C-alpha positions, 0 to 999 in steps of 0.5 A: 515515530510510527510503526508498521508491518502486520506480523514481524515473523512473517515479514522476517521469513519473507526477507530470508526467502528473498535473501538466499535460496538456502535459507529459504529452503530451511524456512520452508522445510521448518514449516513442512512446505515444499518450495513448489507449494510456496511458489504457488501460494506466495509469489512476492508482491508489493504495493502498486497503488498509485503514488501520492503527489502530496505530503499527506501524513508522512510527507514522503512523496514529492514536496515543493522545491526547497523542502525535503520529505519528512522521513529517512536518513540523509540523501547523501547517506542513501545515495551511498547505499545505492552506489554500494548496491550497484546495478547487478541483475543478480538478486540482492537483499532489499534494504532493511530499515537499519541500513537506512535509518539511524537509532532504530530500536523497536522496529529492527529487521523489517524492510524500508517499505514496512518501516514507512508503513509503520510510521504512517499507522502511528502518525494516523493513530495519534493525529500527528505528523513527523514533527511530533516526534522529530523536531524540525521535520520538513526542513534541511536541518532535522536530526532524525536520530535524535531521541525525544520524549515522544520517541521514547514513549512511542517505543514503550507503546510498541512494546506494550501493544506487542506484550498485550497481544502476545500474552492475552491473544496468543500473538494475534494482532487484536490491540493496535495503536488505533484501538485506543488513540483513534486520532488523538495523542491521548486516548479518551477515557470517558464516553460522552453522552452525545455519543452514547445517545447519538447515531451509531458509528458504522465501522466494519471489521477488517476481516469479514465472515460469510454472511447469510442470505446474500448472493454467492461469490460466483453470483457477485463476480458473474454480475460484475463481469457481465456489467463490464462487458461479459466474461469472454470479452474481459478475458481478452484484455491482456494489457492497458495503458491509461493516461490523464491528470493527477490532482492531489488532495484538495489540489495541494501541490498542483496537478501532474500527468499520470500514466498507469500501465498493466500487463497480465497476469501480474505487472503494473506501473504508475508514473506521475510527472509534473511537466510544469515543475521539472525539478519535482521529478517523477514519482514511480511505482513498479511491479514486474511480477516478482520485484517492486520499486518505489522512486520519489526523487524529492524524498529523503529515500529517493528509491528503494526496492519493496520487500514486505507488505508493499510488495504483497500489495503490488502483486494484488493490485497488478493481478486485480487490474484484470477482473477475470483474475480475482479468483486467482489473486484471492483465496477464501472468498466470502460475501459479507453483510450488505453495506453502503457507500454514500447513497449506494447499496453495495455488496461486499466481497473479501478474500485473502492475499499473500502473507496475511494481506486482505482485499475487500471489493465493494460492488454497486448493487444497481450496476454490478460495477466495482465501486471500491477496493480496500486493501489491508497490508500488515505492520508490527502494530496494525493493518495498513489500509489502502483504498481506491474508489472507482467511478465514471465508467466508460466504454473502451472497445466493448469494455467498461473502464473506470475513468476516475480513480480516487486513491487514498492511503496513509500518505495522502490522497490523489484523484486520477482523471484519465482522458485516454485508455488503450487496451491490448497495446504492447508495453515495454517490459522496462516500464515495470522494472527498476525505475531509472530515476536519479536522486534529487539534489539536497535543497 
């Protein structure tokens, strides 16, 4: 079992705000913050990063026909929940983890999206997949609610890490699963001399501080805007539609057709379809400026509304789709120490997003172009990384656009190779709304 959502208190407050205006007003008043100030600081967001079409660690994306995704309740149970919710336009409370999954004990009170992120963090930390805690995971007869020794151990580990951070670090999330495990089910207790005398491991901190002797924030951003076509030309771009092919990690699962659409200031949608395999359905991620959705027909949870860290990431991704909005999307911008990506020297810029999220941008020193974006969401046991690498910049109407994206997160890695990009085109608002995707029949 895995765990995720960086600060449970923050996630809970966010959920209460979305649940009822009255509860939100009380929460704001308790913090001494006006509703207007909150709206300006924390518009709901979520993860709009392109969806994976490979199982990856969690396997909650599309799997080959005849298999179910590895996490969740039964499809029949989920469809019943969707039917109960209906299609009303009025705001509703997003599904909580206990609404969908049975026998949840250590991670109650968070959204489905944050729960799946926590599963990803835990699985990555111990170098396992779902079957490590859930026997028969990936088959039609898995019992997700079944208690196993490893599940009970995982719960104790969550409680231990929470207690360490509470009692030793004043509640700050300093110790996580990764701190000790680092891809092993049992932490290493003794160093090896090859490591002691070998080359140092280059691992930067999640949170960067302003470095000395580096370009200013304005210098970095001005160079970037100039490199992609000039600030005035870039500001004229209010929408884009990029289409091409999507290839999963090492080609697993075959190729798909990807469509990424964005509209300023804060709408974005990614659709991946598989024309040659119609039974795989369409994987969709949307964000309409306030609400986000994930739909993956062959997953055990075929569709759910974003409520926590995924939603905050969605807002960031949507706004960062338009480079002139970097200063609006991120606060407390700072330039970190110089770094490298492969054989390229890069300048590192980091800023804070909503609700404790972070975004780190890596700009190629030679070209000034954006080479990488790493976004950290939150979970109860550690930050959740999402990384997108950009390359193959080409001219589109006087603007340089990256035609190759490599998207990686804890559920897989995809390569998007765009063949056509259109700027300033009208986009149907429905494209950013709740996906019209039916649940796949059980296999």
